[in-house]
C-alpha positions in Angstrom: 0.0 0.0 0.0 2.8 2.4 0.9 4.6 1.6 -2.4 1.4 2.4 -4.3 1.0 5.7 -2.5 4.6 6.6 -3.2 4.1 5.7 -6.9 1.0 7.9 -7.0 3.0 10.8 -5.5 5.8 10.3 -8.0 3.3 10.3 -10.9 1.8 13.5 -9.4 5.1 15.2 -9.3 5.9 14.1 -12.9 2.5 15.4 -14.1 3.1 18.7 -12.3 6.5 19.1 -13.9 5.1 18.2 -17.3 2.3 20.8 -17.0 4.9 23.5 -16.5 6.9 22.1 -19.5 3.8 22.6 -21.7 3.7 26.4 -20.9 7.5 26.8 -21.1 7.6 27.6 -24.9 5.0 30.3 -24.5 6.7 31.7 -21.4 10.1 31.8 -23.2 8.5 33.6 -26.1 7.0 36.2 -23.8 10.3 36.7 -21.9 12.4 37.0 -25.1 10.1 39.0 -27.3 8.1 41.1 -24.8 9.6 41.5 -21.3 13.3 41.6 -22.4 12.8 44.3 -25.1 10.8 46.4 -22.6 13.5 46.2 -20.0 16.2 46.9 -22.7 14.3 50.0 -24.0 13.8 51.4 -20.5 17.6 51.0 -19.8 18.5 52.5 -23.2 16.4 55.5 -22.4 18.9 56.5 -19.7 21.8 56.4 -22.2 23.1 58.3 -25.2 23.4 55.1 -27.3 23.7 55.9 -31.1 24.0 52.2 -32.4 27.7 52.8 -33.2 29.3 53.4 -29.8 28.9 51.7 -26.4 26.0 52.9 -24.2 26.9 55.8 -21.9 24.6 56.3 -18.9 23.3 59.9 -18.9 20.5 59.6 -16.3 17.4 61.7 -16.9 19.0 63.8 -19.6 16.9 62.3 -22.5 13.6 62.8 -20.5 14.5 66.4 -19.7 15.4 67.1 -23.4 11.9 65.8 -24.4 10.2 68.7 -22.7 12.7 71.2 -24.2 12.6 69.9 -27.8 10.3 72.0 -30.0 9.8 69.1 -32.4 8.4 67.0 -29.6 6.0 69.7 -28.6 4.7 69.7 -32.2 4.5 65.9 -32.1 2.6 66.0 -28.8 0.1 68.5 -30.3 -0.4 66.4 -33.4 -0.8 63.3 -31.3 -3.5 64.9 -29.2 -5.2 66.1 -32.4 -5.2 62.6 -33.7 -6.7 61.3 -30.5 -9.6 63.8 -30.7 -10.3 63.1 -34.4 -10.1 59.3 -34.1 -12.3 59.4 -31.0 -15.0 61.5 -32.6 -15.2 60.8 -36.3 -14.7 57.1 -36.9 -16.5 56.2 -33.7 -19.5 58.4 -34.5 -19.6 57.1 -38.1 -19.3 53.5 -36.9 -22.2 53.9 -34.6 -24.4 55.6 -37.3 -23.6 52.9 -39.8 -24.3 50.1 -37.3 -27.7 51.5 -36.4 -28.5 52.1 -40.1 -27.6 48.7 -41.5 -28.8 46.6 -38.5 -32.2 45.8 -40.0 -31.6 46.3 -43.8 -31.6 43.3 -46.0 -28.3 44.2 -47.7 -26.4 44.7 -44.5 -23.8 42.0 -45.3 -22.8 43.8 -48.5 -22.4 47.1 -46.6 -20.4 45.4 -43.8 -18.0 43.9 -46.4 -17.5 47.3 -48.2 -16.6 49.1 -44.9 -14.5 46.2 -43.6 -12.3 45.9 -46.6 -10.0 48.9 -45.6 -9.4 47.2 -42.2 -8.0 44.2 -44.1 -5.5 46.4 -45.9 -2.2 47.4 -44.5 -1.6 51.0 -43.2 1.1 51.4 -45.8 -1.3 50.4 -48.6 -3.9 52.9 -47.3 -1.3 55.6 -47.1 -0.3 55.0 -50.8 -3.9 55.3 -51.9 -4.7 58.4 -50.0 -1.3 60.0 -50.8 -2.4 59.8 -54.5 -5.9 61.2 -53.7 -4.4 64.2 -51.9 -1.5 64.8 -54.3 -1.5 67.8 -56.7 -2.4 65.5 -59.6 -4.6 63.3 -57.5 -8.4 62.6 -57.4 -9.4 65.3 -55.0 -7.8 68.2 -56.9 -9.2 66.8 -60.2 -12.8 66.6 -58.8 -12.6 70.0 -57.1 -11.2 71.7 -60.2 -13.9 70.0 -62.4 -16.6 71.3 -60.1 -15.1 74.8 -60.1 -14.3 74.8 -56.4 -10.6 75.2 -57.1 -8.9 77.1 -59.9 -5.5 75.5 -59.5 -4.4 72.2 -57.8 -3.7 72.5 -54.1 -0.9 70.8 -52.1 -3.0 69.2 -49.3 -0.1 67.5 -47.6 2.4 70.4 -47.4 0.9 72.6 -44.7 0.1 72.0 -41.1 -2.4 71.1 -39.5 -4.1 70.6 -42.9 -1.8 67.6 -43.6 -2.7 66.0 -40.3 -6.4 66.4 -41.0 -5.9 64.9 -44.5 -4.1 61.9 -43.0 -6.8 61.6 -40.3 -9.3 61.1 -43.2 -7.3 58.1 -44.4 -7.2 56.7 -40.9 -10.9 57.2 -40.5 -11.5 55.3 -43.7 -9.6 52.4 -42.2 -10.9 52.4 -38.6 -14.6 53.1 -39.2 -15.3 49.5 -40.4 -14.0 48.0 -37.1 -16.1 50.4 -35.0 -19.2 49.5 -37.1 -18.7 45.8 -36.5 -18.2 46.2 -32.8 -21.3 48.4 -32.4 -23.2 45.9 -34.5 -22.2 43.2 -32.0 -23.5 45.4 -29.2 -26.8 46.1 -31.0 -27.4 42.4 -31.6 -27.0 41.7 -27.9 -29.9 44.0 -27.1 -33.1 42.0 -26.5 -35.9 42.9 -28.9 -38.4 42.8 -26.0 -36.7 45.8 -24.4 -37.2 47.9 -27.5 -40.8 46.7 -27.9 -41.5 47.6 -24.3 -40.2 51.1 -25.0 -42.5 51.5 -28.0 -45.4 50.3 -26.0 -44.6 53.0 -23.4 -44.8 55.6 -26.1 -41.1 56.3 -26.7 -40.3 57.6 -30.2 -37.2 56.5 -32.2 -35.0 59.2 -30.8 -35.9 58.6 -27.2 -35.5 54.8 -27.7 -32.0 55.4 -29.1 -30.8 57.9 -26.5 -32.5 56.4 -23.4 -32.4 52.7 -24.1 -29.9 51.7 -26.9 -27.0 54.0 -26.0 -26.9 53.0 -22.3 -27.1 49.4 -23.2 -24.2 49.9 -25.7 -21.9 51.3 -22.9 -19.8 48.1 -22.5 -19.0 47.9 -26.2 -18.5 51.7 -26.3 -15.8 51.3 -23.6 -14.0 48.8 -25.8 -14.3 51.0 -28.9 -12.9 54.0 -27.0 -10.0 52.1 -25.6 -9.1 50.7 -29.0 -9.3 54.0 -30.7 -7.2 55.8 -28.0 -4.5 53.2 -28.3 -4.6 53.2 -32.1 -4.5 57.0 -32.3 -1.4 57.2 -30.0 0.6 54.5 -31.9 -0.5 55.4 -35.5 2.7 55.4 -37.6 2.4 53.7 -41.0 -0.1 56.0 -42.7 1.8 59.1 -41.5 5.2 57.7 -42.6 3.9 56.8 -46.1 2.0 60.0 -46.7 4.3 62.7 -45.3 7.1 60.9 -43.3 6.3 63.6 -40.7 7.0 66.5 -43.0 7.3 69.1 -44.2 9.9 70.2 -41.6 8.6 67.6 -39.1 5.3 69.5 -38.9 3.0 66.4 -39.1 5.0 64.1 -36.8 3.3 62.3 -34.0 5.1 60.8 -31.0 5.3 57.4 -32.7 6.8 59.0 -35.8 9.2 61.1 -33.7 10.3 57.9 -31.8 11.1 56.1 -35.1 12.8 59.1 -36.7 15.0 59.9 -33.7 16.0 56.2 -33.3 16.5 55.0 -36.8 16.9 58.1 -39.0 19.0 60.3 -36.6 20.5 57.3 -34.8 19.7 58.7 -31.3 18.5 55.4 -29.9 18.7 56.6 -26.3 16.5 59.6 -27.0 14.1 57.5 -29.1 13.8 55.0 -26.3 12.9 57.8 -23.9 10.1 58.9 -26.3 8.9 55.2 -26.5 8.8 54.9 -22.7 6.9 58.2 -22.4 4.4 57.2 -25.1 3.8 53.9 -23.3 3.3 55.6 -20.0 0.8 58.0 -21.6 -1.2 55.2 -23.3 -1.2 53.1 -20.1 -2.3 56.0 -17.9 -5.1 57.1 -20.3 -6.4 53.6 -20.7 -6.3 52.8 -16.9 -7.8 56.2 -16.1 -10.7 55.8 -18.5 -11.4 52.3 -17.2 -11.4 53.6 -13.6 -13.9 56.4 -14.5 -16.1 53.8 -16.2 -15.8 51.6 -13.1 -16.9 54.4 -10.8 -19.9 55.1 -12.9 -21.0 51.5 -12.8 
């Protein structure tokens, strides 16, 4: 009996070890490709590393320079502008489209049309809209044909006009995802609730504002968080359309981080921008979730 108990204990230990072995590959991947790079970037942010020479510890110098750098002030302004635009326009359009197509018979076709841009890469979208906003592109051709413009206009060569133009491209890409998410929320609303509102005499507007919108609050929270994170880290569309120009006037923090690190070879400074950007995104996300939690 004692031998059998000992055998069972040994098998239990072996099974326990084997369970840990199953998760070891995933754990190693997380350590190597997530945790280790994060630690390395944080350390690099306290150095003046330029990729060519050994790291030299400079303390908080990079972080102090961020608040003195006029280019970073412009990047911060543009980033905040991106956040406001992406929070308002694609989110509102996604909600309107979701409400509109929920009960129409050709909703699947509309969903496919608006979801196609999401399946495209940001670089591809940047190329398309760069042609649309170019001097010989579609927008100038249409406006000149309608008599709105006399001569073609350079839409991407002045600030903040270039930022607004690129935000249109991002809106085209993001609206489809917001629409799908809001559709998921609308489908979760029980028809009996809407029927009860109609029986009580509520019109369409009151039903939407007093019943549908409050019930969409959980999915709205998800949409807001995704849009905030996406607007802070947007890079590919900007890089393809203007590369942050002219004269770094359309850079965001993500573009400044890349340019400082890999174009100007100031890896330490670029790492400090990356750390600051991560802290901002984390703080905004957690702050919004806490506000939502208090309301609940």
